[in-house]
N, C-alpha and C positions, 0 to 999 in steps of 0.2 A: 503494499500501501504505498503510496508517494506520499512524501511529507510538503511541506507549506512554509514558507520563511520569511521574514523582511525586516528590514533594519531600521531602527531608530537612533540617529546618533551612534556609537562605537557598541551597541546594545544588539546581537541577530536572536530573533523570538523566531523559535519554532512551532510548526502546529500540524498536531501526526496525524490527520483525518479533516475530510470536511465536514463531518460533524463539530469537530473542534473549531474549525475557524470560523464557520458558521458562529456557534456560539460566544466566541470571541470578540465577535468583531460586532454585536449586539450591543444599541446604546442601554445605557444602566438599567434595570431594573430590579424589585426584591427577589421574584421566583428566581432566578438565573443568579441571585447572591445564595438563596436559598440551599435549590440543588447543586451548588459548586461549580455551578460550569461556566462562572463568568471570566472575564481577564482580570489580572490582579489588580490591576493598573492604567492608568489612563494610559501611558505610552505602548503599554500592553496592545490594549484595542485598537488602537491605531494603526499597530503593524501588521494586527489583524486586517483591519479592515482596507491597508495597501496590498497585502497578500493576498483578501479577496477581489480587489480590484481586477487583479492580473488573472484571476482563475477563466479558464474558459469558459463557458458556458455549457458544454459538452459535456463537464468534468462531473458537475451536476446530475447528472442524470447517470454517470456511469459508476457513483459513490455512493450507492444508497445511504441516507441516516440512520436508518431501519431498517435490517436485512432482510432482504426479500422472501427468505426461508421464512420468518419469524412472523411476518406481519401480512393481512390482508388491504390495510392503506396501500402498502408501499405495493404488492402485486398489483391494486388498483389504478397507482399512478403509474406504474412501467409498463405494464400489460395494455393500457388505455391512452399511452401518451400519441398524439398525432406528430409523428414524425415529419410529417409533408408541412403542416405548420410551423414547426420549429426550424424546418433545413430556412427560410428565410433570416434566421439570426442564432444558425448555430458557429458561422466564422468568428463569431463575438466574445469576450473576455467580460465578467459581472461590469466592471469601469465601462467598455464599450455601447454594453448594452443600456447604462444607465445615461451615458451622455445621446444617445440615438433616439431613447425615451423623451429625454428634455428638447430635444430639435424638431423643430416644425417639418420634417422630415415623416416622422412618426405621425400620421393622421389617423383621425378617429377609425376611419374605415380599415386601415393597415392594423391597427389594433384589435379588433375585432377578429379580425382574419388569424391573428397571431392567437387570440387568449387561450385556444385549446390545445397549442405546443409549450404554454407555460407549465412546467410545474412548481407544486408548491415550494420546491428548494430553489428555485428560478427569481419567482417572484421573491421569496424572502429572503437571500442573499440583495436583491438591487436594491432592495427597503433598504436595509442596513447602512447601506451608502449614500443618502438621502438625506438632505436638510426637511423638515418640515415642510418650506414649500415646494418642494419636490413632488411630495405624494400627494400634496393636493392639485398643484398644475395636472400630473401625469393622469391622474383620477379622473380629474374633470373631463380627460380625452377618451374616457371608458364607459361612454353611459350603457348599461343592461338593461334592457325592456323585458317585463314579464305581465303573463295575463293571466287571470282565472275571470272576474266580473269587475275588474277596474283591472288600468292598464298604471303599470306603475315604472320609472325607470326613465319615462320622457324629460329630455331636456327641458328646463322649464318649471320643473313640477317636484312637487316637496310632498309625500304622504306621510299620514301617519296611522301609529298603532294606535286605535282607541283602548287602553288596558284598565277596564272596571273593576280592578279586584276588590276584592270585600272579606273581609278577617272570617266571616261566619257564612260565604255566599249568601246573604240574606237577596232574593231575588228584587226587592225594593229598592235596595242600596246597589247591587248592582244597575238597575234601571236607573238609578237618577242620576251616577257616572256617567252610562249611556247618554242620555238627555243632554249632558253637562257638555260632552266630548262635541255631541253629535251638532248641537247649535254654536259652537265654536270654530266648527267647518274639521273634523278630526272624523278620522276612521275609514278612510276610504285605503288603507292598506291589509285594515282586517277588526275588525273587534273582536279582542282575543283576551279570556280570561284566567288567571290561575288558577284552576280551583284550590279550596283550601284544605278540603276533601277528597284526596286523590284517589276515587273509585270507579267505577264503572258506572253503577244508579246514576252516581253525581253528574259524572259527565253526561250522560244520555240528558237528565235534567236540564242543564244550562244549554248541550246543544239546542234542544228543542223550545226553550226559552229564547237564544240569540238569534233563532232562525224565523220565532215568531215575528220578532221586531223591526227583522227584516225586509220580509214578505209584506208584512202587515202595512209597511209605510213604503214600500218599493225601494229600500236603497239601493242600489247599488254597492256593493262590498261584499264581504265575505267575513265569516265568522270562524272560529278556532275555541277549542279546550285544549290549555296546555297539561294535558296529561299524558302520561305513557303513552306508548307508541303500542304496545299491547292493548290497554284501556281504548282506546280510541278504534282497533281494529274490534276489538268485541261490541265494541258501542254501535261500527259499522255492520257488525251481524243481528245487531238485534233492529236495524232500520232507522239509527238516530240520523238527521241531516247532515251529515259531515261533508267540510267544504275542504279545511285544509289538514292535513294529516301533519302536526307536530312532534317534535325531536329534537333533543340535547345531541350534539354530536362531537366526537373530539379527533384528533389527526393519527391516534393509531388503534390497533387492536384491541389494544387490553384495555386502553382508557373507554372506549365505548362499549368494551364486556362489561367495565366498571358502569357502564349507565342501562346494562339490560340488551342492550342492543348487538346485533350485526349488521352488515352486510344484506345477508341475504332474507333477513326479518323487515328491512327497510325496503330490497325489493317486495315485497309481500304485500308491503303496507300503501307504496306508491300504487302496485296496478290494482290495489282494491280500491283504492278514492279515485282512480279514472275512470273506472268503469262505471261510479256514479254518475260520473256526467252533469256534474252539476254546475259546472262554468258557464259563462254566457259569450266570455269573449275568447277565451283559451284555456287551456286545460292542465296548466301546473298548478299543484295539488301540496306538492312541500314546504312547511315552515320551518327550518330550522335555526337552531341560535348555539350560539358557540362563545368562546370566551380564554383570553390567554391564562393558563396555570391549569386548566383543568386536567390536564393529562400530568402535569406532576402533581395535582393533590389526588391521584390515584396512584402514584408511583407508577407510571406505565408511559414514561414521557422518554426511557431510553439514554439518558444522557445529553437529549437535544432537548437545545432552547425553545424556553417557551413558546416566541414566534414564530420559528418554525414548523412546530406542532400544530398552531392555529393555522398558522395557514391551508397543511395538511388537510384538514377538517376542512377546508374549503375545495377538496378535492373531493372528499365526499361528498359533501352536497351537489356541486355540476354534476356527480354520476344522475341525479335525476331530475336537472332540470328544475328548479326549486321557484317557487311564487316568490317568497321571502326567504330570507339568510339573514341573520342580526349576530352580532359579536356585542355580547352584557359585558361591558367591556371595562367596567369598574366591581362587578358583581359579588366574585370570590372572596378582594377583601386585599388588603396590603400589604400581608406577606407576599403578592403576586405583584401589584402594581401599588406601590407603597404612596404616592401622595398624586396631586394632582398635574405635574408634570410627566411620570411616567403613565399616567391612565390618557393624557392625550396625545402624546406621542404613540398609545400604542393604539388607540381608537383610529387614528389617521395611518398606521402599519395595516392595521386591519382590512381596513376600507379599501387602501391602494390594491392590496393584493388579494383580495376577493374580484373588484374591479377589474382588473389587469386580468386576472383567469377567468374572467366571465359569469360571476357571481353575482346575482340581483344583490349588493350589499345594501343593508342600513346599520341602524348603530342604535344600542340603548346607552346614550349617554350619562350613566350614573355612577354613581359610588355608594360603600355602607356608611354605617356612622361612626366606626372606628378608623377609617382612612384618614389621613391628613389632606383632604381632600371639602370643597365647600362648590355653591352654587354658582361662585364665581370662575372656578375650573370648569364650572359643565358650562358656562356660558360661551367659554372662551372655545372648548372644543365642539360646543354645536353648532357655532359662526363657522369656524374652520371648517365640519362639512359639510354645511350650506354652500360654500364654496366651492368645496371639493364635487359634488355632485351627488350625496347622500343620498339613495332612495325613499328612506324614511326614517322617523324616529318614534320613539314612544311620546304616548300624550297619557298624562296620569293625572289626576285632580291634584291641582297646587304641590304636584311633584313629588309626593309624596306617597308609598305604595306604603298602604296603612295593613294591608296583609304578608306583603312580602317582605319587609320592614328595610326598604332603602332608597334614596334618592334619586330620582331619574328625572326627565323633561316634561314638560306640561302641555295642557292646552293652552297657553299661553307664549310658550315658548315657540310653539308651533306659527302661531300669529305671527310673532314678530320676526321669527324667519322669513317665513313668507312674504310679508312686508318690508323688511330692508334688503331681501335681495331681489321682490318682483317675481316669488316663487307662486304657484300655484296648485290646489290638488289636481288627482286625478281627472281625466279629462272627463268623465261617464259621472264620478260624485258631484263635479264642479256642476255639472249640468241638475242633477237631483238639488243641489243645495240652492240653486237659484229659483229651481220649481218649487221650494219648500218656503220660498220666501226668506231663506233663512242668509244668505248674503244677495248683495246686488249686483244685478248684473252688469259688465263694463269692464277696460281691459284693466281696472285694478283688482284683486281680489279684497275687498271689504263686506267686514259683517253690518249687518241693518241694524238701523239706532233702537227700534224696538223689543230688542231682547228681551228685556225681563218679562214680558207679557206673552212673548210667543215661546219663555221658557216653561210657564206654567200650566199653558195648554198642552204642551208638547210632555209633560212629566204626565200630568191626569194621563193622558192616553197610554203611555208606556207603562205605568204602574201600575194601569185597570187590568184584572184577572181575564 
């Protein structure tokens, strides 16, 4: 196995594998320090980045960071690699690839053709050589469109997941949050509930409730109960109105096993949901959540840095042409992303890597209450992701999820970003908002002034038995 070297002054640093080189070239973060895979000093990190810049892209295909024989995600990456698409950049080094991506030669259509040839390791490697502005600029050139009942990812659009969680799954409380979100223009990505009681019976009850709201008011959106995929499959067998199948995924076979899933299980769920044919403008039925640190927290990272593991999760997602993917970037806690700076960097990396690979990326701009972060940090990442072309964000009443006990973005945050950047909801959903009298028609997305009265009427209708 070859080694890789670079010198800083009189000191030459040696890296004995691609796995070590990627880990030590990574910007600082708590999870890599916890795993003992990070650079021991800033000079060693710079040396790793120099060596990585000179690494041929082809070397990232020839030396898997997790052994082929031991991991089905590696086999998925290797066996499914589009060599034809990759041939356009095969001659480049990682540093040369970065330079090309930043140039005007790399157009939106070029990057779309290239996406099937980008492996997670290629995406992760080039991201490690980038500044924040690089991650934003290139991701913006990579729109990824997905369709079910709404069309997400179109340039000039920003969607929201309406997240009406309740600590006891109380239907009236969930309904109140749904009304609150709809009347602030939220919900075009999905109305998605994290159930407090994770069992099939409760999932079925919530699915029927959400479907009733959507059908009764002819809302062009989709619902999802974020329960385990096996619960959703049982719900489908019972005739429940399942739109999207949710599952948390990770970048190694062992980490996915810790979530209780396998590629074969996801294959089965994907086919079952598509067979229901509940979409109107498309048939992309999967919703995946990811997050840096999940493989490490399961002791299933194989010595790979957490950002490269995260990019490998996008290869799993890409297999299923998902409707929604998002990184829950600060949810695991400060053991993996310590503060606002680390969370911001990780969120932009995740969005960049997913978009470069052709995955329809959204983001849960969030942090736990014991992290060194606050709403100011969330505002910064939210704004940067808006400029980068993020497909969707979360919408929670008051930014505080009272069931999951973490801080994320609110309905008002989505309004802020739409106003600041001139972004609009998904086209099908925007047309419904205009018909419902929630927004004024016109070139600017603007809520109507008579909102309090409209809120009362809608709440009475939705909360009615």
